[in-house]
C-alpha positions in Angstrom: 162.3 133.4 104.8 160.7 131.0 107.3 159.5 127.8 105.7 156.2 126.2 106.8 156.7 123.4 109.2 156.1 120.0 107.7 153.3 117.9 109.1 154.3 115.6 111.9 154.6 111.9 110.8 152.6 109.4 112.7 154.3 107.6 115.6 155.8 104.2 114.9 153.3 102.2 116.9 150.3 103.7 115.1 151.9 103.4 111.7 152.9 99.8 112.4 149.3 98.9 113.4 148.0 100.6 110.3 150.5 98.8 108.1 149.7 95.4 109.6 146.0 95.9 109.4 146.2 97.2 105.9 148.4 94.3 104.8 146.0 91.7 106.2 143.0 93.3 104.5 144.8 93.5 101.2 145.5 89.8 101.3 141.8 89.0 101.6 141.0 91.6 98.9 143.7 90.1 96.7 142.0 86.7 96.8 138.7 88.4 95.7 140.5 90.2 92.9 142.1 87.0 91.6 138.7 85.3 91.7 137.1 88.1 89.7 140.0 88.1 87.2 139.8 84.3 86.7 136.1 84.4 86.2 136.4 87.2 83.7 139.1 85.3 81.7 137.1 82.1 81.8 134.2 84.0 80.3 136.2 85.3 77.4 138.4 82.1 76.9 136.0 80.5 74.3 136.4 83.6 72.1 140.2 83.0 71.8 140.7 79.3 71.0 144.2 77.8 70.9 145.4 80.4 73.3 146.8 80.1 76.9 143.3 80.8 78.1 142.3 77.3 77.0 143.2 76.0 80.4 140.3 78.0 81.9 137.8 76.1 79.7 138.4 73.1 82.0 135.5 73.7 84.3 136.6 71.2 86.9 140.0 72.8 87.3 138.5 76.4 87.2 135.8 75.6 89.8 138.4 74.0 92.2 140.7 77.0 91.8 137.9 79.4 92.7 136.8 77.3 95.7 140.3 77.1 97.0 140.9 80.9 96.6 137.6 81.6 98.4 138.6 79.4 101.3 142.0 81.1 101.5 140.3 84.5 101.4 138.2 83.6 104.4 141.3 82.4 106.3 143.0 85.7 105.6 140.0 87.6 106.8 139.9 85.6 110.0 143.6 86.3 110.4 143.1 90.0 110.2 140.1 90.1 112.4 140.3 91.5 116.0 139.9 88.4 118.0 141.7 87.1 121.1 143.7 84.0 121.7 140.7 82.5 123.7 138.4 82.7 120.7 141.1 81.2 118.4 141.5 78.3 120.9 137.7 77.9 121.1 137.3 77.9 117.3 140.1 75.2 117.0 138.4 73.1 119.8 134.9 73.4 118.2 136.4 72.5 114.8 138.1 69.4 116.3 134.9 68.4 118.1 132.9 68.7 114.9 135.4 66.6 113.0 135.3 64.0 115.7 131.5 63.9 115.5 131.7 63.3 111.8 134.0 60.3 111.8 131.8 57.7 113.6 128.7 58.8 111.7 130.5 58.1 108.3 128.8 54.7 108.3 125.4 56.4 108.0 124.9 57.8 104.4 124.6 61.6 104.5 124.2 61.9 108.3 126.6 64.7 109.4 126.2 65.8 113.0 129.0 68.4 112.6 126.6 70.5 110.4 124.5 71.3 113.4 127.5 72.3 115.5 128.8 74.5 112.7 125.5 76.3 112.4 125.3 76.8 116.2 128.8 78.1 116.3 128.2 80.6 113.5 125.0 81.8 115.2 126.7 82.5 118.5 130.2 83.6 117.5 129.6 85.2 114.1 130.2 84.5 110.4 134.0 84.3 110.5 134.2 81.9 113.4 131.4 79.8 111.9 133.3 79.5 108.6 136.5 78.5 110.4 134.8 75.8 112.4 133.2 74.4 109.3 136.4 74.5 107.3 138.5 73.0 110.0 136.0 70.2 110.6 136.1 69.2 107.0 139.9 69.4 106.7 140.6 67.5 109.9 138.0 64.8 109.5 139.1 64.0 106.0 142.5 63.0 107.4 140.6 59.9 108.7 137.9 59.6 106.0 140.1 60.5 103.0 141.4 63.6 101.4 140.7 64.5 97.8 139.5 67.1 95.4 136.2 67.1 97.3 137.9 68.5 100.5 137.9 72.2 99.4 134.3 72.0 98.4 133.3 70.4 101.8 135.3 73.1 103.6 133.5 75.8 101.6 130.1 74.2 102.1 130.3 73.8 105.8 132.0 77.2 106.1 129.2 78.9 104.3 126.7 77.2 106.6 128.5 78.8 109.5 128.6 82.2 107.7 124.9 82.2 106.9 124.0 81.2 110.5 126.1 84.2 111.8 123.8 86.6 109.9 120.8 85.2 111.8 122.0 86.6 115.1 119.1 89.1 115.1 116.6 86.2 115.3 115.8 84.7 118.7 116.7 81.0 118.6 113.7 78.8 118.2 113.5 75.1 117.4 111.3 75.6 114.3 113.6 77.9 112.4 116.6 76.0 113.6 115.2 72.7 112.2 114.2 74.5 108.9 117.7 76.0 108.6 119.3 72.6 109.1 117.1 71.1 106.4 118.0 73.8 104.0 121.7 73.4 104.5 121.3 69.6 104.2 120.4 70.2 100.5 122.7 73.3 100.0 125.7 71.3 101.2 125.0 68.6 98.8 124.4 71.0 96.0 127.9 72.6 96.5 129.8 69.3 97.0 128.0 67.7 94.0 129.2 70.5 91.8 132.8 69.3 91.9 131.8 65.8 90.6 129.7 67.4 87.8 132.5 69.8 86.8 135.2 67.2 86.9 133.7 63.9 85.6 130.5 64.7 83.6 130.5 65.5 79.9 129.0 67.6 78.4 128.6 70.3 81.0 125.1 71.4 80.5 122.2 72.3 82.7 120.6 69.0 82.0 123.6 67.0 83.1 123.9 69.3 86.2 120.3 68.6 87.1 120.7 64.9 86.6 123.8 64.9 88.8 122.0 66.7 91.6 118.9 64.4 91.3 121.1 61.3 91.5 122.3 62.5 94.9 119.0 63.8 96.3 118.5 60.7 98.5 121.9 61.2 100.0 121.1 64.9 100.6 117.8 64.0 102.1 119.4 61.8 104.7 121.7 64.8 105.5 118.7 67.1 105.8 116.8 64.6 108.0 119.9 64.2 110.2 120.3 68.0 110.5 116.6 68.3 111.5 117.0 65.7 114.3 120.2 67.2 115.7 119.0 70.7 115.5 115.6 69.8 117.1 117.1 67.8 119.9 120.4 69.5 120.6 120.2 72.9 118.8 118.8 75.1 121.6 120.9 73.4 124.3 124.1 73.8 122.3 123.4 77.5 121.6 122.8 78.0 125.3 126.2 76.4 126.2 128.1 78.3 123.6 126.4 81.6 124.7 127.9 81.0 128.2 131.3 80.5 126.7 130.9 83.7 124.7 130.0 85.8 127.7 133.0 84.5 129.6 135.5 85.0 126.8 134.3 88.5 125.6 133.7 91.7 127.4 132.8 95.2 126.2 133.5 98.5 127.7 130.5 100.7 128.3 130.8 104.4 129.1 128.1 105.1 131.6 128.7 108.9 131.6 
């Protein structure tokens, strides 16, 4: 009796590429799963006092853990993306430039010129590249300005500024919405970075104390928003034009004309 032929196994190169791609995707999804599990356990922790879940009632620790996991997840997603060595080098260069721009402006409260560069990078090169430039800028510049528990929050805040700018690619660049976008992120950045201070040092953790913490820093965030408006209004369109030229040189697409 003739047995049916077994299906042919995929060739090694194809299988290897699938395995590598799947492994990288699973790492970013793993971070998301851990975040969801921690958030769920923190929600039910007050129901079970005097249990190992009590550690999750420390909001400062929990918030920092979630922020770090989110940043790591974005790094894994960037690792698994289909990008070339030129873009990786460009992202590293832009992140370093953004960090260098931040250091001399540290004497001016709230004025952060690297925010405008992160937004322009995200708009031109997409959400992942925008996040990486923002995260690298915060990490590198803090080697000069001081590392601390605020660093992951700054990495996340600037990274999300680049991510959100990447989803505005459909809009034609115009100075009005660029300035408005910079102002918005001046306050959103402050809202995110002020959260770590509230969660770690303020007691009790209530909406009232959260609101008071944010209001105490509103003048600092306002300077940031004003600085973003000036940088975006003066340099935004020119910076986007320069980065667009780099993007056209570094990337090409195959078009089938038939």
